Steps between C-alpha positions, in 0.01 A plus 500: 500500500822492300791661689865569414795400720800727555695287250233570234338155493121473518293299750135447592411652836215520745479868599335660804470880512391664827462863606736598784348719772669684788376502863251777411356280222640735235630355175882477490556280197462147374643162592551259208588134555590278203534123530648288220239242393676376185554147634144472633362608163729256314390205718132599473534495120666158515212363709245631251658308211588187703298183443223418749662173605816295471521124451814328628567136416765297681530122465139455393351716778325818389437804718285798409564840661 
């Protein structure tokens, strides 16, 4: 979900919305928790476009990761 910070900038967030109940199990309101997932999303996108392997050559020795 796209959210807006107090300074007006936008960020991607994971949002959890839960009903808040009192001791008599009556509805009192809602609890909303937002967690910034912008960096996680950016790194996930980088992994999707990254090559499947990397070849490193140093002094005639090749390694494949």
